[in-house]
C-alpha positions in Angstrom: 20.4 -13.2 19.5 21.1 -14.1 15.9 23.8 -11.9 14.3 22.3 -9.8 11.5 24.5 -9.7 8.3 24.3 -7.0 5.7 22.8 -9.5 3.3 19.8 -9.9 5.6 18.9 -6.2 5.1 17.3 -4.4 2.2 19.1 -1.7 0.2 16.7 0.9 1.7 17.4 -0.2 5.3 21.1 -0.1 4.7 20.8 3.4 3.2 18.9 4.6 6.3 21.5 3.0 8.6 24.4 4.6 6.7 22.7 8.0 6.7 21.9 7.8 10.4 25.5 6.9 11.3 26.9 9.6 9.1 24.7 12.1 10.9 25.8 10.9 14.3 29.5 11.2 13.4 28.9 14.6 11.7 27.2 15.9 14.9 30.0 14.6 17.1 32.7 16.2 14.9 30.8 19.5 14.7 30.4 19.6 18.5 34.1 18.6 18.9 33.1 15.5 20.8 35.3 13.7 18.4 38.4 15.5 17.1 41.1 15.0 14.5 39.0 12.5 12.5 37.2 12.4 9.2 33.6 11.2 9.2 34.2 7.4 8.8 30.9 7.0 6.9 31.9 9.4 4.1 33.7 6.8 2.1 31.3 3.9 2.7 29.5 2.6 -0.4 26.6 0.2 -0.1 28.0 -2.1 -2.8 30.9 -2.7 -0.4 28.3 -4.3 1.9 27.2 -6.7 -0.7 23.9 -5.1 -1.1 21.8 -4.1 -4.0 18.2 -3.0 -4.5 15.8 -5.9 -4.3 13.3 -6.7 -7.0 9.9 -5.3 -6.2 7.7 -8.2 -5.1 5.2 -6.7 -2.8 1.6 -7.9 -2.4 -1.2 -6.6 -4.7 -4.5 -8.2 -4.0 -6.6 -9.0 -7.1 -10.4 -8.6 -7.2 -10.6 -12.3 -6.9 -8.5 -12.3 -3.8 -10.8 -9.7 -2.2 -13.9 -11.7 -3.2 -12.4 -14.9 -1.6 -11.5 -13.0 1.6 -15.1 -11.9 1.9 -16.3 -15.5 1.4 -14.0 -16.9 4.1 -14.4 -14.1 6.7 -17.7 -13.7 8.4 -16.8 -11.0 11.0 -18.6 -7.8 10.0 -15.8 -5.5 11.2 -13.2 -7.4 9.2 -15.5 -7.4 6.1 -16.1 -3.7 6.4 -12.4 -3.1 6.7 -11.5 -5.2 3.7 -14.1 -3.5 1.5 -13.0 0.0 2.6 -9.3 -0.7 2.0 -9.8 -2.4 -1.4 -12.1 0.4 -2.7 -10.2 3.4 -1.5 -6.5 2.5 -1.5 -6.1 4.2 1.9 -2.9 3.6 3.8 -3.5 1.8 7.1 -2.9 4.8 9.3 -5.2 6.9 7.1 -8.0 4.4 7.4 -7.6 4.1 11.1 -7.9 7.9 11.4 -11.1 8.2 9.5 -14.0 9.8 11.4 -17.7 9.7 10.4 -17.5 13.5 9.8 -15.0 12.8 7.0 -17.6 11.1 5.0 -19.5 13.6 2.7 -22.6 11.6 1.6 -23.9 14.3 -0.7 -20.6 14.6 -2.6 -19.7 10.9 -2.3 -16.3 11.5 -0.9 -14.1 10.7 2.1 -11.7 13.4 3.3 -8.2 12.2 4.2 -6.9 14.7 6.7 -4.9 12.8 9.3 -3.1 9.5 10.0 -2.6 7.3 13.1 0.7 5.7 14.0 0.3 3.3 16.9 -1.9 5.4 19.3 -0.7 8.8 18.0 -3.0 10.8 15.7 -1.1 13.3 13.5 -0.8 14.6 9.9 -0.8 12.5 6.8 2.4 11.2 5.3 2.8 14.3 3.1 0.9 17.3 2.0 0.0 15.6 -1.2 -1.6 12.7 0.8 -4.4 15.1 2.0 -7.5 15.4 -0.1 -10.8 13.9 -1.0 -11.2 10.4 -2.5 -14.3 9.1 -4.3 -16.7 6.8 -2.5 -18.4 4.2 -4.8 -22.1 3.3 -4.2 -21.0 -0.1 -2.9 -18.8 1.5 -0.2 -21.5 4.1 0.5 -24.0 1.3 1.2 -21.5 -0.5 3.5 -20.8 2.7 5.4 -24.5 3.4 5.8 -25.1 -0.1 7.2 -22.1 0.2 9.5 -23.3 3.5 10.8 -26.8 2.0 11.5 -25.2 -0.9 13.3 -22.7 0.9 15.6 -24.8 4.1 16.0 -21.8 6.5 16.4 -21.4 10.1 17.2 -20.6 12.3 14.2 -17.0 12.8 15.3 -16.4 9.1 16.2 -13.8 7.1 14.4 -15.3 4.9 11.6 -13.3 2.0 13.1 -13.2 2.7 16.9 -11.9 0.5 19.7 -13.8 0.0 23.0 -12.5 3.2 24.4 -13.5 5.3 21.4 -10.0 5.7 20.0 -8.7 4.4 16.6 -9.0 0.7 16.3 -5.7 -1.3 16.1 -6.1 -3.1 12.7 -3.4 -5.6 13.8 -5.9 -6.8 16.4 -8.4 -7.7 13.6 -5.6 -9.1 11.5 -4.3 -11.5 14.1 -7.5 -12.4 15.8 -9.8 -12.7 12.8 -8.3 -12.4 9.3 -5.2 -14.6 9.6 -7.1 -17.5 11.2 -9.9 -17.3 8.7 -7.5 -17.4 5.7 -5.0 -19.8 7.2 -6.0 -22.9 5.3 -7.4 -21.2 2.2 -6.0 -20.4 -1.3 -5.8 -16.7 -0.4 -2.4 -15.7 1.1 -2.6 -12.8 3.5 0.2 -10.4 2.9 -0.7 -7.3 4.9 -3.1 -4.3 4.6 -0.9 -2.4 2.1 -1.7 -5.1 -0.5 -5.1 -3.5 -0.9 -3.5 -0.2 -1.8 -1.3 -1.8 -4.4 -4.2 -4.0 -5.5 -6.4 -1.0 -6.3 -3.6 0.6 -8.4 -3.0 -2.7 -10.3 -6.7 -3.4 -10.8 -7.3 0.1 -12.1 -4.3 -0.1 -14.4 -5.5 -3.5 -15.8 -8.9 -1.8 -16.6 -7.0 0.8 -18.7 -6.9 3.7 -16.2 -3.9 5.9 -16.8 -1.1 6.2 -14.3 -1.7 9.9 -13.6 -5.3 9.2 -12.6 -4.2 6.3 -10.4 -1.6 8.5 -8.8 -4.3 11.1 -8.1 -6.5 8.5 -6.4 -3.6 7.2 -4.3 -2.6 10.8 -3.6 1.0 10.3 -4.8 3.0 13.4 -5.5 5.0 11.7 -8.2 3.4 9.4 -10.8 6.7 7.5 -11.1 6.2 6.2 -7.5 2.8 4.7 -8.7 4.4 3.0 -11.6 7.5 1.7 -9.8 6.0 0.5 -6.5 2.3 0.1 -6.9 1.2 -1.2 -10.3 1.7 -4.9 -10.7 0.6 -7.0 -13.7 -0.4 -10.5 -12.7 1.3 -13.3 -14.7 -1.9 -14.3 -16.4 -2.4 -10.7 -17.6 1.1 -10.5 -18.8 0.8 -13.7 -20.8 -2.5 -12.5 -22.3 -0.9 -9.2 -23.3 2.0 -11.0 -25.0 -0.5 -13.2 -26.8 -2.3 -10.1 -28.1 1.0 -8.8 -29.3 1.7 -12.1 -31.2 -1.7 -11.9 -32.8 -1.0 -8.3 -33.9 2.3 -9.3 -35.4 0.7 -12.1 -37.4 -1.9 -9.9 -38.9 0.7 -7.4 -40.2 1.0 -7.5 -44.0 4.7 -7.9 -44.3 7.3 -10.1 -45.9 8.9 -10.7 -42.6 8.2 -14.3 -41.5 8.8 -14.0 -37.7 5.8 -15.6 -36.0 4.2 -16.6 -39.3 4.0 -19.9 -41.1 6.0 -19.8 -44.3 
């Protein structure tokens, strides 16, 4: 087994390890399993381990990425899953836990009320994660066609396995999605890229962070801005070009960016 060094682990992982070990030692000391010692983790600082927070570089699928996926993948279940994830921003566990009864066709919403981890169905990540999310007509049409195709019971999972339980999305990922995209220009980087992609796509369309946070059901808008909104390089360049144009049109004696 390869030895794992501190530099191989993220700052967040090291923080979890430090907190866990601190709790173990604290319990042992409180229960007098260990005596006459001070919690050895109390003086440990992460910078001593040569770690620092890593730059955010997570996936955020663009609309073009999603369109290319749909062109390369012919499997209907995989297509339905990609559209659902890209138009709702659901977490993987939330999407797996969706039942047909959660879809309110009249109001055009999906109710997020539970999540699945492996085979265990339980509550959502947090209380703020529960709520209704809007269903666009495009997604409504897809759900209608899927329902007609699979003919489910009202309480069935929208994505169900052969036994009627929540479908394992990694099965579709490894069996269908990855092979279909292997030799294409689209790089598969996991299902969470759809959630970040929705945030970034909405932001690029001028939607405010607070609205995006509401759609993603974040309790804190700073989480949305820090971890979910990404501006593609092309958009960043275009934004800076617009700034340059604005500077050049200012009636000023300052010659920065202007021809003298």
